[in-house]
VOGU-3710 file (C-alpha; in Angstrom, 3 decimals, decimal comma):
1> mknilnrifg> 166,750/165,409/173,527  164,548/162,424/174,317  165,740/159,180/172,888  163,992/158,205/169,677  163,280/154,654/170,837  161,680/155,872/174,051  159,370/157,998/171,970  158,483/155,097/169,691  157,957/152,436/172,319  156,633/154,713/175,071
11> reknenknns> 158,994/153,364/177,692  160,186/156,601/179,243  157,073/157,125/181,345  157,220/153,612/182,774  160,929/153,884/183,562  160,427/157,139/185,434  157,568/155,587/187,380  159,800/152,701/188,456  162,684/154,992/189,321  160,538/156,927/191,783
21> kffsgssgst> 160,387/153,861/193,992  164,095/154,163/194,625  163,789/157,611/196,126  160,620/157,405/198,197  161,142/157,502/201,926  164,938/157,853/201,770  166,889/160,390/203,755  170,048/162,136/202,680  170,920/162,564/199,021  170,388/159,808/196,481
31> lglnflstfd> 172,103/159,901/193,116  170,628/158,170/190,095  172,246/157,236/186,846  171,711/159,333/183,767  171,752/156,388/181,383  170,289/155,349/178,081  168,372/152,108/178,431  169,993/148,788/177,580  167,200/148,088/175,106  168,121/151,209/173,157
41> nyksyayaci> 171,887/150,715/172,942  172,846/147,088/173,467  172,430/146,203/169,790  173,966/146,529/166,344  177,658/147,536/166,215  177,519/148,807/169,790  176,466/145,359/170,980  179,270/143,725/168,996  181,864/146,099/170,470  180,622/145,823/174,058
51> ntraenvska> 180,409/142,043/173,869  183,860/141,768/172,275  185,435/143,940/174,960  183,694/141,940/177,699  184,802/138,617/176,226  188,417/139,761/176,187  188,281/141,266/179,673  186,911/137,975/180,997  189,976/136,100/179,664  192,046/137,457/182,552
61> nillykstgd> 194,154/135,108/184,645  193,634/136,178/188,266  196,894/135,829/190,221  197,164/136,492/193,957  200,382/137,771/195,510  201,577/138,465/199,042  203,998/141,200/200,032  207,561/140,067/200,680  208,028/142,818/203,248  209,849/145,295/201,014
71> gkfrkeitdh> 206,671/146,727/199,548  206,778/144,449/196,519  204,307/141,655/195,785  206,456/138,816/194,487  205,270/135,744/196,374  202,379/134,105/194,542  199,643/132,580/196,701  197,871/129,498/195,336  195,797/128,583/198,402  193,564/131,285/199,884
81> pfldlikgpn> 189,831/131,852/200,659  189,690/134,539/197,954  190,846/132,051/195,316  188,218/129,612/196,570  185,640/132,389/196,307  186,331/133,137/192,638  186,314/129,421/191,778  182,620/129,333/192,685  181,386/132,897/193,258  177,721/132,189/193,979
91> krghafkell> 174,908/129,658/194,179  173,514/130,756/190,829  176,258/128,822/189,094  178,009/131,877/187,668  181,707/131,534/186,919  183,951/134,443/187,876  184,706/134,985/184,188  180,978/135,439/183,643  180,904/138,061/186,401  183,835/139,837/184,718
101> hkvsssldly> 181,866/139,803/181,459  178,855/141,366/183,192  181,035/143,963/184,921  182,733/144,991/181,669  179,435/145,207/179,753  177,824/147,252/182,519  180,751/149,662/182,597  180,527/150,275/178,855  176,749/150,777/179,016  176,316/152,607/182,309
111> gnsylyihra> 179,770/153,611/183,551  179,086/151,697/186,781  178,865/148,061/187,826  178,079/146,468/191,187  178,866/143,158/192,860  177,047/142,335/196,082  179,213/140,609/198,696  177,275/137,874/200,490  178,897/137,176/203,861  179,180/134,067/206,006
121> nngkpaglyh> 178,380/134,066/209,734  181,955/135,129/210,502  181,582/138,183/208,241  183,957/136,887/205,582  182,929/136,993/201,895  181,074/133,842/200,911  179,600/134,857/197,549  179,613/137,507/194,839  176,425/138,490/192,989  176,095/140,926/190,100
131> lpsksvrikl> 173,460/143,650/190,507  172,030/145,181/187,296  173,437/148,695/187,116  170,215/150,332/185,950  168,516/149,142/189,159  171,056/150,615/191,585  171,239/154,087/193,124  173,746/155,437/195,613  172,824/157,238/198,810  175,221/159,885/200,094
141> npdmshieky> 175,696/160,990/203,687  173,973/164,274/204,736  176,928/166,511/203,822  177,383/164,654/200,510  181,020/163,839/201,167  180,919/160,055/200,741  178,695/157,119/199,822  176,627/155,829/202,714  174,529/153,079/201,144  173,528/151,481/197,870
151> iyfngrtsie> 169,823/151,100/197,049  168,800/148,260/194,761  165,306/147,826/193,317  164,622/144,141/192,628  161,361/144,695/190,744  159,118/144,655/193,806  160,886/146,353/196,701  163,989/148,425/197,309  166,864/146,903/199,272  169,526/148,941/201,032
161> ynkrdiihfl> 173,080/147,597/201,133  175,861/148,850/203,349  178,770/150,359/201,472  181,123/147,594/202,663  178,896/144,955/201,050  179,179/146,347/197,518  182,117/146,351/195,107  181,493/149,449/193,013  183,362/149,388/189,696  183,309/152,552/187,598
171> ipdpdnsflg> 184,891/154,318/184,652  186,337/157,513/186,170  184,289/160,623/185,447  186,132/163,953/185,876  182,834/165,662/186,720  181,553/163,191/189,308  183,298/161,823/192,401  180,784/159,031/193,065  179,534/157,723/189,715  181,282/156,691/186,516
181> ksiisgfnyt> 180,802/157,809/182,932  179,825/155,179/180,393  181,452/154,842/176,994  178,029/154,799/175,358  177,320/158,261/176,771  180,214/159,632/174,718  178,176/159,389/171,519  176,206/162,359/170,268  173,492/161,094/167,917  175,484/158,214/166,457
191> qeidflqnly> 173,396/155,506/168,086  170,160/157,219/167,071  171,366/157,561/163,482  172,387/153,907/163,479  168,872/152,949/164,563  167,183/155,251/162,035  169,317/153,940/159,180  168,382/150,369/160,091  164,735/151,389/160,330  164,917/153,145/156,957
201> qrnfykndaa> 166,420/150,093/155,255  163,947/147,753/156,957  160,959/149,758/155,715  162,535/150,186/152,284  162,796/146,430/151,738  159,576/145,661/153,559  157,824/147,793/150,976  159,301/145,804/148,096  162,381/148,028/147,874  160,228/150,858/146,568
211> vgmllesdkt> 160,026/154,255/148,150  156,322/154,623/147,457  153,515/154,752/144,911  150,898/157,308/143,964  147,316/156,327/143,148  145,473/158,879/141,018  141,783/159,223/140,212  139,866/161,765/138,176  136,935/161,355/140,529  136,590/162,298/144,162
221> ltdnvferlr> 136,670/159,136/146,274  134,285/158,678/149,153  135,727/157,822/152,560  134,481/154,249/152,299  136,029/153,708/148,863  139,275/155,304/150,016  139,550/153,051/153,104  138,662/149,931/151,099  141,209/150,749/148,417  143,937/151,456/150,967
231> nefkdqyega> 143,296/148,227/152,874  143,185/146,122/149,717  146,407/147,656/148,422  148,128/147,052/151,757  146,964/143,432/151,978  147,669/142,425/148,395  150,678/144,431/147,249  152,660/145,737/150,229  155,727/143,911/151,541  158,507/141,749/150,144
241> enagktiile> 156,271/138,649/150,105  154,008/140,355/147,545  156,847/141,486/145,310  156,197/141,216/141,571  152,418/141,007/141,713  150,452/142,653/138,948  148,498/145,626/140,257  144,811/145,552/139,288  142,862/148,750/139,872  139,262/149,761/139,185
251> ggikakpyqa> 137,137/152,836/138,651  139,661/154,702/136,518  142,307/154,770/139,277  145,868/154,842/137,975  149,117/153,925/139,766  152,520/155,430/139,168  155,780/155,177/141,121  156,682/157,948/143,529  160,400/158,651/143,912  161,582/160,455/147,049
261> ypkdveilps> 165,244/160,534/145,952  166,739/158,113/148,477  170,133/158,611/146,813  170,409/161,804/148,830  170,714/159,690/151,961  173,639/157,631/150,584  172,979/154,792/152,976  176,027/152,589/152,332  178,776/155,224/152,850  176,862/156,631/155,799
271> rkmirdeilg> 176,506/153,171/157,380  180,259/152,640/157,127  180,935/156,041/158,642  178,633/155,320/161,579  180,155/151,849/162,002  183,691/153,248/162,091  182,705/155,929/164,586  181,191/153,322/166,915  184,271/151,080/166,593  186,528/154,070/167,204
281> mfrvpkiilg> 184,652/155,102/170,335  184,981/151,599/171,779  188,519/151,289/170,386  187,759/147,928/168,779  189,726/147,106/165,581  187,699/146,070/162,548  189,401/142,697/162,321  188,176/141,789/165,810  184,605/141,955/164,462  185,482/140,030/161,314
291> iteevnrata> 185,600/143,098/159,048  188,503/142,341/156,709  188,486/145,330/154,368  191,927/146,979/154,112  193,355/144,340/156,466  196,119/141,790/155,849  197,673/139,202/158,144  200,388/141,505/159,486  198,075/144,419/160,221  195,479/142,037/161,668
301> resmkifndy> 197,923/140,578/164,208  199,246/144,010/165,104  195,705/145,330/165,562  194,826/142,459/167,881  198,005/142,958/169,911  197,384/146,694/170,245  193,789/145,985/171,268  195,002/143,595/173,950  197,893/145,736/175,247  196,464/149,252/174,959
311> vikpfakici> 192,713/148,769/175,387  191,855/145,630/177,368  194,762/145,638/179,822  194,542/149,324/180,872  190,744/149,165/181,091  190,874/146,051/183,284  193,580/147,432/185,571  192,048/150,872/186,087  188,369/149,959/186,300  188,323/146,399/187,684
321> esklniflnd> 191,635/145,267/189,167  191,970/148,389/191,327  188,529/147,804/192,917  189,237/144,115/193,526  192,402/145,105/195,405  190,375/147,472/197,580  188,031/144,532/198,219  191,038/142,419/199,304  192,362/145,098/201,655  188,937/145,627/203,232
331> nykdedlqit> 188,088/141,955/203,729  191,452/140,290/204,361  193,128/142,904/206,502  196,777/142,650/207,552  197,488/139,936/204,949  199,214/142,324/202,502  197,550/140,808/199,454  197,294/142,040/195,898  195,810/140,576/192,739  196,786/141,151/189,149
341> meyefevdre> 194,710/140,506/186,040  197,141/139,121/183,490  196,455/138,648/179,790  198,390/136,560/177,303  198,563/137,428/173,635  199,023/134,464/171,328  202,618/134,268/170,087  203,263/133,904/166,357  205,313/130,696/166,558  206,430/130,825/162,926
351> lqlqaieiys> 207,825/134,329/163,367  209,433/133,305/166,655  211,272/130,361/165,022  212,480/132,601/162,197  213,933/134,991/164,772  215,701/132,126/166,602  217,193/130,931/163,306  218,543/134,419/162,587  219,952/134,718/166,128  221,766/131,403/165,688
361> kygiatteel> 222,974/132,009/162,123  224,564/135,382/162,842  225,734/134,655/166,386  223,369/137,161/167,969  222,660/134,749/170,842  224,545/131,775/172,261  223,171/128,235/172,324  222,553/128,533/176,056  220,646/131,798/175,563  218,524/130,272/172,810
371> reiegfsnne> 217,774/127,250/175,031  216,689/129,666/177,776  214,421/131,519/175,338  212,778/128,184/174,478  212,331/127,317/178,144  214,975/124,557/178,388  217,267/124,268/181,380  220,984/123,655/180,910  220,562/120,057/182,111  218,012/119,133/179,422
//
């Protein structure tokens, strides 16, 4: 089913025209993305969820480790070209956290995200640049067994990038070995209903919170009189700014309200249902978006902790951290490096002190153990 916004704004034809430029003159097989446009989906509750997830993903502390020789990565590295790279990823002034935000948002919207690796004369990575996902296609080799190149359309021409010069992040799709599956694609008509409900309410209030009005006349109106009457009514009485005006009619025309039974739509309960479905799909707790209904302090903190531990951390490790480690292995060979994206959840200090008091009062922990919990050494 064609997207409702594409039908309204007539964008589908233009998008298809642009997409054709990606495929012209290319050999082998080129895969495009079956996506809904950013304009259509990056708004309302979906925007809030996607932005919230991206903000939390971007809070990651990037730590670099080197293998100790036994297959474990325990030695932290604090001085390395990769760490220098993420301190200043590109000449556009983007911080690495900003790139993480873009990667996370693109994954939620498109299922795929791409960073272009700019290389120095020695072939080592010298910069990282985000490529808009909707402008990238992948080109497979002739037998369609692996990715050969990435094709990026910059608005004027198409640019081909070698596979080794692109970090391709994706949300795993069980039905596709080369492209990811976006979270937004998991909705049925939820996003369309969300848009239509907003449009309904907008028009309802724009028309003075009235569903409509009937104008009646005992006489047959000529086309000219009909057009004049319609234009005058629209100019003088339609819209919230004209609310409360006295309607003055002529020629025996009478006005009476027309009720289309909007109660059947039950907007408020339906809006909440749609909101909760969108939040559930993105796995974002209500409290994260400032929705406090049925939430107290204890459930709020637990919701935020669960969001951090069971949504943000797994998403970052599976979809982002794993690809950054492949990038390390490909570009810093034989160095046995590995990165981790670590997240800290704010500790409830009041609750922590209460626990320490109970441990001390009932002899659950010794003084030395309590000092260790607090981070003191035995000499302090």
